[in-house]
N, CA, C, O and the ligand as a Tripos MOL2 file, in Angstrom:
@<TRIPOS>MOLECULE
protein
  309   307    78     0     0
PROTEIN
NO_CHARGES

@<TRIPOS>ATOM
      1 N          51.9910  -45.8820   -8.9710 N.3       1 MET1
      2 CA         50.9830  -45.9460  -10.0320 C.3       1 MET1
      3 C          49.8560  -46.8940   -9.6060 C.2       1 MET1
      4 O          49.7570  -47.2910   -8.4450 O.2       1 MET1
      5 N          49.0350  -47.2330  -10.5560 N.am      2 ILE2
      6 CA         47.8410  -48.0230  -10.2690 C.3       2 ILE2
      7 C          48.1940  -49.5100  -10.1700 C.2       2 ILE2
      8 O          49.0460  -50.0080  -10.9060 O.2       2 ILE2
      9 N          47.5300  -50.2000   -9.2570 N.am      3 GLY3
     10 CA         47.7860  -51.6130   -9.0890 C.3       3 GLY3
     11 C          47.0010  -52.4590  -10.0740 C.2       3 GLY3
     12 O          45.9520  -53.0050   -9.7300 O.2       3 GLY3
     13 N          47.4950  -52.5710  -11.2800 N.am      4 PHE4
     14 CA         46.7740  -53.3440  -12.2900 C.3       4 PHE4
     15 C          46.8800  -54.8480  -12.0330 C.2       4 PHE4
     16 O          46.1970  -55.6390  -12.6830 O.2       4 PHE4
     17 N          47.7260  -55.2390  -11.0970 N.am      5 GLY5
     18 CA         47.8130  -56.6410  -10.7710 C.3       5 GLY5
     19 C          46.6430  -57.1300   -9.9310 C.2       5 GLY5
     20 O          46.4570  -58.3360   -9.7690 O.2       5 GLY5
     21 N          45.8550  -56.2090   -9.3950 N.am      6 GLU6
     22 CA         44.7030  -56.6090   -8.6030 C.3       6 GLU6
     23 C          43.6320  -57.2240   -9.5030 C.2       6 GLU6
     24 O          43.6180  -57.0070  -10.7140 O.2       6 GLU6
     25 N          42.7470  -57.9860   -8.8930 N.am      7 THR7
     26 CA         41.7460  -58.6990   -9.6890 C.3       7 THR7
     27 C          40.8190  -57.7550  -10.4360 C.2       7 THR7
     28 O          40.4240  -58.0430  -11.5660 O.2       7 THR7
     29 N          40.4640  -56.6290   -9.8180 N.am      8 ALA8
     30 CA         39.6080  -55.6720  -10.5060 C.3       8 ALA8
     31 C          40.0140  -54.2740  -10.1060 C.2       8 ALA8
     32 O          40.3760  -54.0390   -8.9530 O.2       8 ALA8
     33 N          39.9580  -53.3460  -11.0360 N.am      9 VAL9
     34 CA         40.1910  -51.9520  -10.6960 C.3       9 VAL9
     35 C          38.8360  -51.2760  -10.5660 C.2       9 VAL9
     36 O          37.9300  -51.4860  -11.3720 O.2       9 VAL9
     37 N          38.7280  -50.4570   -9.5240 N.am     10 ARG10
     38 CA         37.4440  -49.8630   -9.1780 C.3      10 ARG10
     39 C          37.4180  -48.3900   -9.5200 C.2      10 ARG10
     40 O          38.4440  -47.7110   -9.5490 O.2      10 ARG10
     41 N          36.2110  -47.9200   -9.7790 N.am     11 CYS11
     42 CA         35.9630  -46.5080  -10.0650 C.3      11 CYS11
     43 C          36.4230  -45.6310   -8.8880 C.2      11 CYS11
     44 O          36.2520  -46.0010   -7.7270 O.2      11 CYS11
     45 N          37.0070  -44.4650   -9.2020 N.am     12 SER12
     46 CA         37.5000  -43.5490   -8.1670 C.3      12 SER12
     47 C          36.4040  -42.6560   -7.5800 C.2      12 SER12
     48 O          36.6310  -41.9980   -6.5650 O.2      12 SER12
     49 N          35.2390  -42.6230   -8.1900 N.am     13 ALA13
     50 CA         34.1640  -41.7610   -7.6820 C.3      13 ALA13
     51 C          33.7520  -42.2280   -6.2910 C.2      13 ALA13
     52 O          33.6700  -43.4280   -6.0280 O.2      13 ALA13
     53 N          33.4920  -41.2580   -5.3920 N.am     14 SER14
     54 CA         33.1700  -41.6450   -4.0220 C.3      14 SER14
     55 C          31.8490  -42.3870   -3.9780 C.2      14 SER14
     56 O          30.8810  -41.9670   -4.6120 O.2      14 SER14
     57 N          31.7970  -43.4610   -3.2530 N.am     15 GLY15
     58 CA         30.5860  -44.2500   -3.1170 C.3      15 GLY15
     59 C          30.3370  -45.2260   -4.2520 C.2      15 GLY15
     60 O          29.3940  -46.0160   -4.1940 O.2      15 GLY15
     61 N          31.1680  -45.1810   -5.2820 N.am     16 CYS16
     62 CA         30.9780  -46.0750   -6.4220 C.3      16 CYS16
     63 C          31.9340  -47.2490   -6.3030 C.2      16 CYS16
     64 O          33.1270  -47.0720   -6.0580 O.2      16 CYS16
     65 N          31.4020  -48.4420   -6.4790 N.am     17 ASN17
     66 CA         32.2320  -49.6340   -6.3580 C.3      17 ASN17
     67 C          32.2780  -50.4280   -7.6660 C.2      17 ASN17
     68 O          32.6370  -51.6050   -7.6850 O.2      17 ASN17
     69 N          31.9070  -49.7580   -8.7470 N.am     18 ASP18
     70 CA         31.8710  -50.4440  -10.0380 C.3      18 ASP18
     71 C          33.2770  -50.6480  -10.5960 C.2      18 ASP18
     72 O          34.2150  -49.9370  -10.2330 O.2      18 ASP18
     73 N          33.4030  -51.6160  -11.4700 N.am     19 ALA19
     74 CA         34.6740  -51.8270  -12.1480 C.3      19 ALA19
     75 C          34.9430  -50.6510  -13.0770 C.2      19 ALA19
     76 O          34.0380  -50.1580  -13.7510 O.2      19 ALA19
     77 N          36.1930  -50.2090  -13.1060 N.am     20 ALA20
     78 CA         36.5580  -49.0720  -13.9440 C.3      20 ALA20
     79 C          36.8870  -49.5300  -15.3630 C.2      20 ALA20
     80 O          37.5240  -50.5630  -15.5690 O.2      20 ALA20
     81 N          36.4410  -48.7400  -16.3300 N.am     21 ASP21
     82 CA         36.7520  -49.0110  -17.7360 C.3      21 ASP21
     83 C          37.5920  -47.8990  -18.3580 C.2      21 ASP21
     84 O          38.0820  -48.0330  -19.4800 O.2      21 ASP21
     85 N          37.7580  -46.7820  -17.6100 N.am     22 TRP22
     86 CA         38.4170  -45.6100  -18.1720 C.3      22 TRP22
     87 C          39.4620  -45.0630  -17.2260 C.2      22 TRP22
     88 O          39.3690  -45.2210  -16.0090 O.2      22 TRP22
     89 N          40.4520  -44.4200  -17.8030 N.am     23 ARG23
     90 CA         41.4250  -43.6420  -17.0390 C.3      23 ARG23
     91 C          41.1410  -42.1720  -17.2720 C.2      23 ARG23
     92 O          41.1020  -41.7230  -18.4180 O.2      23 ARG23
     93 N          40.9470  -41.4250  -16.2180 N.am     24 VAL24
     94 CA         40.8850  -39.9690  -16.3330 C.3      24 VAL24
     95 C          42.2600  -39.4720  -15.8870 C.2      24 VAL24
     96 O          42.5670  -39.4230  -14.6950 O.2      24 VAL24
     97 N          43.0780  -39.1060  -16.8760 N.am     25 ASN25
     98 CA         44.4420  -38.6440  -16.6120 C.3      25 ASN25
     99 C          44.3960  -37.1390  -16.4400 C.2      25 ASN25
    100 O          43.7920  -36.4450  -17.2580 O.2      25 ASN25
    101 N          45.0160  -36.6250  -15.4040 N.am     26 TRP26
    102 CA         44.9180  -35.1960  -15.1400 C.3      26 TRP26
    103 C          46.1770  -34.6880  -14.4660 C.2      26 TRP26
    104 O          47.0660  -35.4510  -14.0880 O.2      26 TRP26
    105 N          46.2190  -33.3700  -14.3300 N.am     27 ARG27
    106 CA         47.3940  -32.7220  -13.7650 C.3      27 ARG27
    107 C          46.9760  -31.3630  -13.2330 C.2      27 ARG27
    108 O          46.1500  -30.6760  -13.8340 O.2      27 ARG27
    109 N          47.5420  -30.9870  -12.1200 N.am     28 ASN28
    110 CA         47.3600  -29.6330  -11.5980 C.3      28 ASN28
    111 C          48.5340  -28.8040  -12.0860 C.2      28 ASN28
    112 O          49.6510  -28.9660  -11.5960 O.2      28 ASN28
    113 N          48.2950  -27.9070  -13.0540 N.am     29 PRO29
    114 CA         49.4180  -27.1780  -13.6690 C.3      29 PRO29
    115 C          50.1750  -26.2840  -12.6940 C.2      29 PRO29
    116 O          51.3070  -25.8860  -12.9700 O.2      29 PRO29
    117 N          49.5600  -25.9630  -11.5530 N.am     30 ARG30
    118 CA         50.2550  -25.1090  -10.5800 C.3      30 ARG30
    119 C          51.3150  -25.8740   -9.7970 C.2      30 ARG30
    120 O          52.2830  -25.2750   -9.3270 O.2      30 ARG30
    121 N          51.1510  -27.1690   -9.6520 N.am     31 ILE31
    122 CA         52.1210  -27.9240   -8.8480 C.3      31 ILE31
    123 C          52.7720  -29.0840   -9.5920 C.2      31 ILE31
    124 O          53.7620  -29.6430   -9.1190 O.2      31 ILE31
    125 N          52.2250  -29.4550  -10.7560 N.am     32 HIS32
    126 CA         52.7810  -30.5880  -11.4940 C.3      32 HIS32
    127 C          53.4000  -30.1100  -12.8010 C.2      32 HIS32
    128 O          52.8270  -29.2560  -13.4780 O.2      32 HIS32
    129 N          54.5540  -30.6440  -13.1650 N.am     33 SER33
    130 CA         55.1210  -30.3580  -14.4740 C.3      33 SER33
    131 C          54.3570  -31.1630  -15.5260 C.2      33 SER33
    132 O          53.5820  -32.0580  -15.1910 O.2      33 SER33
    133 N          54.5850  -30.8320  -16.8130 N.am     34 ALA34
    134 CA         53.7550  -31.3710  -17.8970 C.3      34 ALA34
    135 C          53.8360  -32.8890  -18.0200 C.2      34 ALA34
    136 O          52.9070  -33.5210  -18.5230 O.2      34 ALA34
    137 N          54.9280  -33.4700  -17.5690 N.am     35 ASP35
    138 CA         55.0610  -34.9240  -17.7310 C.3      35 ASP35
    139 C          54.5670  -35.6930  -16.5140 C.2      35 ASP35
    140 O          54.6980  -36.9150  -16.4410 O.2      35 ASP35
    141 N          53.9980  -34.9640  -15.5600 N.am     36 ARG36
    142 CA         53.4520  -35.6100  -14.3730 C.3      36 ARG36
    143 C          51.9880  -35.9460  -14.6410 C.2      36 ARG36
    144 O          51.1900  -35.0520  -14.9210 O.2      36 ARG36
    145 N          51.6360  -37.2010  -14.5580 N.am     37 VAL37
    146 CA         50.2670  -37.6040  -14.8600 C.3      37 VAL37
    147 C          49.6320  -38.2530  -13.6310 C.2      37 VAL37
    148 O          50.0980  -39.2810  -13.1400 O.2      37 VAL37
    149 N          48.5620  -37.6310  -13.1500 N.am     38 LYS38
    150 CA         47.7760  -38.2240  -12.0710 C.3      38 LYS38
    151 C          46.6250  -38.9750  -12.7100 C.2      38 LYS38
    152 O          46.1800  -38.6230  -13.8030 O.2      38 LYS38
    153 N          46.1380  -40.0110  -12.0350 N.am     39 VAL39
    154 CA         45.0990  -40.8420  -12.6430 C.3      39 VAL39
    155 C          43.9540  -41.0890  -11.6730 C.2      39 VAL39
    156 O          44.1610  -41.4570  -10.5170 O.2      39 VAL39
    157 N          42.7430  -40.8780  -12.1730 N.am     40 TRP40
    158 CA         41.5600  -41.4040  -11.5140 C.3      40 TRP40
    159 C          40.9910  -42.4590  -12.4470 C.2      40 TRP40
    160 O          41.0000  -42.2930  -13.6670 O.2      40 TRP40
    161 N          40.5010  -43.5300  -11.8730 N.am     41 LEU41
    162 CA         39.8490  -44.5580  -12.6830 C.3      41 LEU41
    163 C          38.3450  -44.3390  -12.6250 C.2      41 LEU41
    164 O          37.8140  -43.9160  -11.5990 O.2      41 LEU41
    165 N          37.6650  -44.6240  -13.7200 N.am     42 ALA42
    166 CA         36.2380  -44.3340  -13.7780 C.3      42 ALA42
    167 C          35.4580  -45.4430  -14.4650 C.2      42 ALA42
    168 O          35.9250  -46.0510  -15.4280 O.2      42 ALA42
    169 N          34.2570  -45.6940  -13.9480 N.am     43 CYS43
    170 CA         33.3190  -46.5630  -14.6490 C.3      43 CYS43
    171 C          32.6470  -45.7360  -15.7430 C.2      43 CYS43
    172 O          32.8670  -44.5280  -15.8300 O.2      43 CYS43
    173 N          31.8350  -46.3730  -16.5690 N.am     44 ASP44
    174 CA         31.1590  -45.6620  -17.6460 C.3      44 ASP44
    175 C          30.3310  -44.4910  -17.1260 C.2      44 ASP44
    176 O          30.3130  -43.4170  -17.7290 O.2      44 ASP44
    177 N          29.6470  -44.7050  -16.0030 N.am     45 ALA45
    178 CA         28.7350  -43.6870  -15.4760 C.3      45 ALA45
    179 C          29.4770  -42.4780  -14.9210 C.2      45 ALA45
    180 O          28.9400  -41.3700  -14.9520 O.2      45 ALA45
    181 N          30.6890  -42.6570  -14.4160 N.am     46 HIS46
    182 CA         31.3980  -41.5620  -13.7520 C.3      46 HIS46
    183 C          32.5290  -40.9620  -14.5670 C.2      46 HIS46
    184 O          33.1780  -40.0120  -14.1300 O.2      46 HIS46
    185 N          32.7600  -41.5010  -15.7250 N.am     47 ARG47
    186 CA         33.8240  -40.9640  -16.5810 C.3      47 ARG47
    187 C          33.6360  -39.4640  -16.7920 C.2      47 ARG47
    188 O          34.5700  -38.6780  -16.6340 O.2      47 ARG47
    189 N          32.4060  -39.0820  -17.1510 N.am     48 ARG48
    190 CA         32.0910  -37.6860  -17.4240 C.3      48 ARG48
    191 C          32.1290  -36.8450  -16.1390 C.2      48 ARG48
    192 O          32.6310  -35.7210  -16.1340 O.2      48 ARG48
    193 N          31.5890  -37.4090  -15.0540 N.am     49 THR49
    194 CA         31.5280  -36.7040  -13.7700 C.3      49 THR49
    195 C          32.9190  -36.3110  -13.2910 C.2      49 THR49
    196 O          33.1490  -35.1690  -12.8920 O.2      49 THR49
    197 N          33.8360  -37.2590  -13.3340 N.am     50 LEU50
    198 CA         35.1900  -37.0000  -12.8440 C.3      50 LEU50
    199 C          35.9230  -36.0280  -13.7670 C.2      50 LEU50
    200 O          36.6420  -35.1430  -13.3030 O.2      50 LEU50
    201 N          35.7390  -36.1970  -15.0600 N.am     51 ASP51
    202 CA         36.3700  -35.2960  -16.0240 C.3      51 ASP51
    203 C          35.8670  -33.8660  -15.8210 C.2      51 ASP51
    204 O          36.6530  -32.9180  -15.8170 O.2      51 ASP51
    205 N          34.5400  -33.7180  -15.6510 N.am     52 ASP52
    206 CA         33.9620  -32.3840  -15.4390 C.3      52 ASP52
    207 C          34.4720  -31.7500  -14.1480 C.2      52 ASP52
    208 O          34.7400  -30.5490  -14.1080 O.2      52 ASP52
    209 N          34.6060  -32.5480  -13.1010 N.am     53 TYR53
    210 CA         35.0820  -32.0530  -11.8080 C.3      53 TYR53
    211 C          36.4650  -31.4170  -11.9560 C.2      53 TYR53
    212 O          36.7280  -30.3350  -11.4310 O.2      53 TYR53
    213 N          37.3350  -32.1090  -12.6770 N.am     54 LEU54
    214 CA         38.6970  -31.6170  -12.8660 C.3      54 LEU54
    215 C          38.7240  -30.4210  -13.8100 C.2      54 LEU54
    216 O          39.4470  -29.4510  -13.5810 O.2      54 LEU54
    217 N          37.9290  -30.5030  -14.8740 N.am     55 THR55
    218 CA         37.8810  -29.4250  -15.8600 C.3      55 THR55
    219 C          37.3970  -28.1320  -15.2120 C.2      55 THR55
    220 O          37.9070  -27.0530  -15.5140 O.2      55 THR55
    221 N          36.4100  -28.2430  -14.3200 N.am     56 THR56
    222 CA         35.8760  -27.0810  -13.6140 C.3      56 THR56
    223 C          36.9630  -26.3750  -12.8080 C.2      56 THR56
    224 O          36.9390  -25.1550  -12.6480 O.2      56 THR56
    225 N          37.9110  -27.1570  -12.3060 N.am     57 ARG57
    226 CA         39.0110  -26.5830  -11.5380 C.3      57 ARG57
    227 C          40.1470  -26.0700  -12.4080 C.2      57 ARG57
    228 O          41.1540  -25.5840  -11.8940 O.2      57 ARG57
    229 N          39.9910  -26.1750  -13.7120 N.am     58 GLY58
    230 CA         40.9980  -25.6720  -14.6220 C.3      58 GLY58
    231 C          42.1550  -26.6240  -14.8550 C.2      58 GLY58
    232 O          43.2020  -26.2300  -15.3690 O.2      58 GLY58
    233 N          41.9590  -27.8870  -14.4710 N.am     59 PHE59
    234 CA         43.0330  -28.8550  -14.6580 C.3      59 PHE59
    235 C          42.9140  -29.4870  -16.0440 C.2      59 PHE59
    236 O          41.8150  -29.8640  -16.4520 O.2      59 PHE59
    237 N          44.0240  -29.6110  -16.7750 N.am     60 PRO60
    238 CA         43.9710  -30.3320  -18.0420 C.3      60 PRO60
    239 C          43.7210  -31.8230  -17.7990 C.2      60 PRO60
    240 O          44.2570  -32.3990  -16.8520 O.2      60 PRO60
    241 N          42.9080  -32.4430  -18.6560 N.am     61 THR61
    242 CA         42.5910  -33.8620  -18.5150 C.3      61 THR61
    243 C          42.6660  -34.5540  -19.8750 C.2      61 THR61
    244 O          42.4980  -33.9200  -20.9170 O.2      61 THR61
    245 N          42.9150  -35.8430  -19.8490 N.am     62 ILE62
    246 CA         42.7520  -36.6960  -21.0260 C.3      62 ILE62
    247 C          42.0920  -37.9790  -20.5350 C.2      62 ILE62
    248 O          42.5880  -38.6240  -19.6120 O.2      62 ILE62
    249 N          40.9820  -38.3450  -21.1490 N.am     63 VAL63
    250 CA         40.3220  -39.6010  -20.7920 C.3      63 VAL63
    251 C          40.7390  -40.6610  -21.8070 C.2      63 VAL63
    252 O          40.6090  -40.4660  -23.0150 O.2      63 VAL63
    253 N          41.2370  -41.7740  -21.3010 N.am     64 THR64
    254 CA         41.6930  -42.8420  -22.1840 C.3      64 THR64
    255 C          41.1210  -44.1780  -21.7140 C.2      64 THR64
    256 O          40.5820  -44.2930  -20.6130 O.2      64 THR64
    257 N          41.2510  -45.1740  -22.5720 N.am     65 ALA65
    258 CA         40.8940  -46.5300  -22.1580 C.3      65 ALA65
    259 C          41.8310  -46.9610  -21.0330 C.2      65 ALA65
    260 O          42.9220  -46.4150  -20.8700 O.2      65 ALA65
    261 N          41.3890  -47.9400  -20.2700 N.am     66 LEU66
    262 CA         42.1140  -48.3570  -19.0750 C.3      66 LEU66
    263 C          43.5570  -48.7840  -19.3760 C.2      66 LEU66
    264 O          44.4540  -48.5800  -18.5590 O.2      66 LEU66
    265 N          43.7680  -49.3710  -20.5410 N.am     67 ASP67
    266 CA         45.1100  -49.8800  -20.8540 C.3      67 ASP67
    267 C          45.9290  -48.8940  -21.6790 C.2      67 ASP67
    268 O          47.0150  -49.2230  -22.1560 O.2      67 ASP67
    269 N          45.4060  -47.6910  -21.8410 N.am     68 GLU68
    270 CA         46.0920  -46.6990  -22.6690 C.3      68 GLU68
    271 C          46.6750  -45.6230  -21.7570 C.2      68 GLU68
    272 O          45.9310  -44.8520  -21.1510 O.2      68 GLU68
    273 N          47.9900  -45.5690  -21.6590 N.am     69 VAL69
    274 CA         48.6490  -44.6610  -20.7300 C.3      69 VAL69
    275 C          49.2950  -43.5110  -21.4980 C.2      69 VAL69
    276 O          50.2530  -43.7340  -22.2380 O.2      69 VAL69
    277 N          48.7950  -42.2940  -21.3390 N.am     70 PRO70
    278 CA         49.3850  -41.1430  -22.0390 C.3      70 PRO70
    279 C          50.7220  -40.7550  -21.4170 C.2      70 PRO70
    280 O          50.9200  -40.9010  -20.2110 O.2      70 PRO70
    281 N          51.6290  -40.2640  -22.2420 N.am     71 GLU71
    282 CA         52.9430  -39.8690  -21.7260 C.3      71 GLU71
    283 C          52.8570  -38.5620  -20.9580 C.2      71 GLU71
    284 O          53.6150  -38.3380  -20.0140 O.2      71 GLU71
    285 N          51.9510  -37.7160  -21.3570 N.am     72 LEU72
    286 CA         51.7900  -36.4610  -20.6340 C.3      72 LEU72
    287 C          50.3950  -35.9010  -20.8690 C.2      72 LEU72
    288 O          49.6830  -36.3140  -21.7840 O.2      72 LEU72
    289 N          50.0280  -34.9530  -20.0210 N.am     73 VAL73
    290 CA         48.7430  -34.2590  -20.1420 C.3      73 VAL73
    291 C          49.0660  -32.8120  -20.4770 C.2      73 VAL73
    292 O          49.4400  -32.0450  -19.5890 O.2      73 VAL73
    293 N          48.9290  -32.4230  -21.7380 N.am     74 PRO74
    294 CA         49.3090  -31.0670  -22.1190 C.3      74 PRO74
    295 C          48.3650  -30.0220  -21.5370 C.2      74 PRO74
    296 O          47.2240  -30.3270  -21.1890 O.2      74 PRO74
    297 N          48.8520  -28.7880  -21.4340 N.am     75 ASP75
    298 CA         48.0090  -27.6880  -20.9760 C.3      75 ASP75
    299 C          46.8340  -27.5160  -21.9240 C.2      75 ASP75
    300 O          46.9210  -27.8330  -23.1100 O.2      75 ASP75
    301 N          45.7480  -27.0150  -21.3870 N.am     76 ARG76
    302 CA         44.6010  -26.7160  -22.2370 C.3      76 ARG76
    303 C          44.9320  -25.5780  -23.1750 C.2      76 ARG76
    304 O          45.6730  -24.6610  -22.8220 O.2      76 ARG76
    305 N          44.3760  -25.6430  -24.3740 N.am     77 ALA77
    306 CA         44.6380  -24.5960  -25.3630 C.3      77 ALA77
    307 C          43.9240  -23.3210  -24.9670 C.2      77 ALA77
    308 O          44.0190  -22.3170  -25.6730 O.2      77 ALA77
    309 ZN         31.6870  -45.0670  -10.9030 Zn       78 ZN78
@<TRIPOS>BOND
     1     1     2 1
     2     2     3 1
     3     3     4 2
     4     3     5 am
     5     5     6 1
     6     6     7 1
     7     7     8 2
     8     7     9 am
     9     9    10 1
    10    10    11 1
    11    11    12 2
    12    11    13 am
    13    13    14 1
    14    14    15 1
    15    15    16 2
    16    15    17 am
    17    17    18 1
    18    18    19 1
    19    19    20 2
    20    19    21 am
    21    21    22 1
    22    22    23 1
    23    23    24 2
    24    23    25 am
    25    25    26 1
    26    26    27 1
    27    27    28 2
    28    27    29 am
    29    29    30 1
    30    30    31 1
    31    31    32 2
    32    31    33 am
    33    33    34 1
    34    34    35 1
    35    35    36 2
    36    35    37 am
    37    37    38 1
    38    38    39 1
    39    39    40 2
    40    39    41 am
    41    41    42 1
    42    42    43 1
    43    43    44 2
    44    43    45 am
    45    45    46 1
    46    46    47 1
    47    47    48 2
    48    47    49 am
    49    49    50 1
    50    50    51 1
    51    51    52 2
    52    51    53 am
    53    53    54 1
    54    54    55 1
    55    55    56 2
    56    55    57 am
    57    57    58 1
    58    58    59 1
    59    59    60 2
    60    59    61 am
    61    61    62 1
    62    62    63 1
    63    63    64 2
    64    63    65 am
    65    65    66 1
    66    66    67 1
    67    67    68 2
    68    67    69 am
    69    69    70 1
    70    70    71 1
    71    71    72 2
    72    71    73 am
    73    73    74 1
    74    74    75 1
    75    75    76 2
    76    75    77 am
    77    77    78 1
    78    78    79 1
    79    79    80 2
    80    79    81 am
    81    81    82 1
    82    82    83 1
    83    83    84 2
    84    83    85 am
    85    85    86 1
    86    86    87 1
    87    87    88 2
    88    87    89 am
    89    89    90 1
    90    90    91 1
    91    91    92 2
    92    91    93 am
    93    93    94 1
    94    94    95 1
    95    95    96 2
    96    95    97 am
    97    97    98 1
    98    98    99 1
    99    99   100 2
   100    99   101 am
   101   101   102 1
   102   102   103 1
   103   103   104 2
   104   103   105 am
   105   105   106 1
   106   106   107 1
   107   107   108 2
   108   107   109 am
   109   109   110 1
   110   110   111 1
   111   111   112 2
   112   111   113 am
   113   113   114 1
   114   114   115 1
   115   115   116 2
   116   115   117 am
   117   117   118 1
   118   118   119 1
   119   119   120 2
   120   119   121 am
   121   121   122 1
   122   122   123 1
   123   123   124 2
   124   123   125 am
   125   125   126 1
   126   126   127 1
   127   127   128 2
   128   127   129 am
   129   129   130 1
   130   130   131 1
   131   131   132 2
   132   131   133 am
   133   133   134 1
   134   134   135 1
   135   135   136 2
   136   135   137 am
   137   137   138 1
   138   138   139 1
   139   139   140 2
   140   139   141 am
   141   141   142 1
   142   142   143 1
   143   143   144 2
   144   143   145 am
   145   145   146 1
   146   146   147 1
   147   147   148 2
   148   147   149 am
   149   149   150 1
   150   150   151 1
   151   151   152 2
   152   151   153 am
   153   153   154 1
   154   154   155 1
   155   155   156 2
   156   155   157 am
   157   157   158 1
   158   158   159 1
   159   159   160 2
   160   159   161 am
   161   161   162 1
   162   162   163 1
   163   163   164 2
   164   163   165 am
   165   165   166 1
   166   166   167 1
   167   167   168 2
   168   167   169 am
   169   169   170 1
   170   170   171 1
   171   171   172 2
   172   171   173 am
   173   173   174 1
   174   174   175 1
   175   175   176 2
   176   175   177 am
   177   177   178 1
   178   178   179 1
   179   179   180 2
   180   179   181 am
   181   181   182 1
   182   182   183 1
   183   183   184 2
   184   183   185 am
   185   185   186 1
   186   186   187 1
   187   187   188 2
   188   187   189 am
   189   189   190 1
   190   190   191 1
   191   191   192 2
   192   191   193 am
   193   193   194 1
   194   194   195 1
   195   195   196 2
   196   195   197 am
   197   197   198 1
   198   198   199 1
   199   199   200 2
   200   199   201 am
   201   201   202 1
   202   202   203 1
   203   203   204 2
   204   203   205 am
   205   205   206 1
   206   206   207 1
   207   207   208 2
   208   207   209 am
   209   209   210 1
   210   210   211 1
   211   211   212 2
   212   211   213 am
   213   213   214 1
   214   214   215 1
   215   215   216 2
   216   215   217 am
   217   217   218 1
   218   218   219 1
   219   219   220 2
   220   219   221 am
   221   221   222 1
   222   222   223 1
   223   223   224 2
   224   223   225 am
   225   225   226 1
   226   226   227 1
   227   227   228 2
   228   227   229 am
   229   229   230 1
   230   230   231 1
   231   231   232 2
   232   231   233 am
   233   233   234 1
   234   234   235 1
   235   235   236 2
   236   235   237 am
   237   237   238 1
   238   238   239 1
   239   239   240 2
   240   239   241 am
   241   241   242 1
   242   242   243 1
   243   243   244 2
   244   243   245 am
   245   245   246 1
   246   246   247 1
   247   247   248 2
   248   247   249 am
   249   249   250 1
   250   250   251 1
   251   251   252 2
   252   251   253 am
   253   253   254 1
   254   254   255 1
   255   255   256 2
   256   255   257 am
   257   257   258 1
   258   258   259 1
   259   259   260 2
   260   259   261 am
   261   261   262 1
   262   262   263 1
   263   263   264 2
   264   263   265 am
   265   265   266 1
   266   266   267 1
   267   267   268 2
   268   267   269 am
   269   269   270 1
   270   270   271 1
   271   271   272 2
   272   271   273 am
   273   273   274 1
   274   274   275 1
   275   275   276 2
   276   275   277 am
   277   277   278 1
   278   278   279 1
   279   279   280 2
   280   279   281 am
   281   281   282 1
   282   282   283 1
   283   283   284 2
   284   283   285 am
   285   285   286 1
   286   286   287 1
   287   287   288 2
   288   287   289 am
   289   289   290 1
   290   290   291 1
   291   291   292 2
   292   291   293 am
   293   293   294 1
   294   294   295 1
   295   295   296 2
   296   295   297 am
   297   297   298 1
   298   298   299 1
   299   299   300 2
   300   299   301 am
   301   301   302 1
   302   302   303 1
   303   303   304 2
   304   303   305 am
   305   305   306 1
   306   306   307 1
   307   307   308 2
@<TRIPOS>SUBSTRUCTURE
     1 MET1         2 RESIDUE 1 A MET
     2 ILE2         6 RESIDUE 1 A ILE
     3 GLY3        10 RESIDUE 1 A GLY
     4 PHE4        14 RESIDUE 1 A PHE
     5 GLY5        18 RESIDUE 1 A GLY
     6 GLU6        22 RESIDUE 1 A GLU
     7 THR7        26 RESIDUE 1 A THR
     8 ALA8        30 RESIDUE 1 A ALA
     9 VAL9        34 RESIDUE 1 A VAL
    10 ARG10       38 RESIDUE 1 A ARG
    11 CYS11       42 RESIDUE 1 A CYS
    12 SER12       46 RESIDUE 1 A SER
    13 ALA13       50 RESIDUE 1 A ALA
    14 SER14       54 RESIDUE 1 A SER
    15 GLY15       58 RESIDUE 1 A GLY
    16 CYS16       62 RESIDUE 1 A CYS
    17 ASN17       66 RESIDUE 1 A ASN
    18 ASP18       70 RESIDUE 1 A ASP
    19 ALA19       74 RESIDUE 1 A ALA
    20 ALA20       78 RESIDUE 1 A ALA
    21 ASP21       82 RESIDUE 1 A ASP
    22 TRP22       86 RESIDUE 1 A TRP
    23 ARG23       90 RESIDUE 1 A ARG
    24 VAL24       94 RESIDUE 1 A VAL
    25 ASN25       98 RESIDUE 1 A ASN
    26 TRP26      102 RESIDUE 1 A TRP
    27 ARG27      106 RESIDUE 1 A ARG
    28 ASN28      110 RESIDUE 1 A ASN
    29 PRO29      114 RESIDUE 1 A PRO
    30 ARG30      118 RESIDUE 1 A ARG
    31 ILE31      122 RESIDUE 1 A ILE
    32 HIS32      126 RESIDUE 1 A HIS
    33 SER33      130 RESIDUE 1 A SER
    34 ALA34      134 RESIDUE 1 A ALA
    35 ASP35      138 RESIDUE 1 A ASP
    36 ARG36      142 RESIDUE 1 A ARG
    37 VAL37      146 RESIDUE 1 A VAL
    38 LYS38      150 RESIDUE 1 A LYS
    39 VAL39      154 RESIDUE 1 A VAL
    40 TRP40      158 RESIDUE 1 A TRP
    41 LEU41      162 RESIDUE 1 A LEU
    42 ALA42      166 RESIDUE 1 A ALA
    43 CYS43      170 RESIDUE 1 A CYS
    44 ASP44      174 RESIDUE 1 A ASP
    45 ALA45      178 RESIDUE 1 A ALA
    46 HIS46      182 RESIDUE 1 A HIS
    47 ARG47      186 RESIDUE 1 A ARG
    48 ARG48      190 RESIDUE 1 A ARG
    49 THR49      194 RESIDUE 1 A THR
    50 LEU50      198 RESIDUE 1 A LEU
    51 ASP51      202 RESIDUE 1 A ASP
    52 ASP52      206 RESIDUE 1 A ASP
    53 TYR53      210 RESIDUE 1 A TYR
    54 LEU54      214 RESIDUE 1 A LEU
    55 THR55      218 RESIDUE 1 A THR
    56 THR56      222 RESIDUE 1 A THR
    57 ARG57      226 RESIDUE 1 A ARG
    58 GLY58      230 RESIDUE 1 A GLY
    59 PHE59      234 RESIDUE 1 A PHE
    60 PRO60      238 RESIDUE 1 A PRO
    61 THR61      242 RESIDUE 1 A THR
    62 ILE62      246 RESIDUE 1 A ILE
    63 VAL63      250 RESIDUE 1 A VAL
    64 THR64      254 RESIDUE 1 A THR
    65 ALA65      258 RESIDUE 1 A ALA
    66 LEU66      262 RESIDUE 1 A LEU
    67 ASP67      266 RESIDUE 1 A ASP
    68 GLU68      270 RESIDUE 1 A GLU
    69 VAL69      274 RESIDUE 1 A VAL
    70 PRO70      278 RESIDUE 1 A PRO
    71 GLU71      282 RESIDUE 1 A GLU
    72 LEU72      286 RESIDUE 1 A LEU
    73 VAL73      290 RESIDUE 1 A VAL
    74 PRO74      294 RESIDUE 1 A PRO
    75 ASP75      298 RESIDUE 1 A ASP
    76 ARG76      302 RESIDUE 1 A ARG
    77 ALA77      306 RESIDUE 1 A ALA
    78 ZN78       309 GROUP 0 **** ****
């Protein structure tokens, strides 16, 4: 999982070194079961970018605050 013990968590967007404020929780339904949660961290500016990237690929996502960990990412309706 994510190293929250580090001094700062950084945005997962390539080339971005900003502190992350959001978790973009996602899953690839073809290879992950429903309780498997992958995480990208995002700054305010990239929260939408990363979510859109995953959504475009048909992956279910849930964006939460950094300290809010979802138990699962349900399939899209
Ligand atoms: Zn960023």
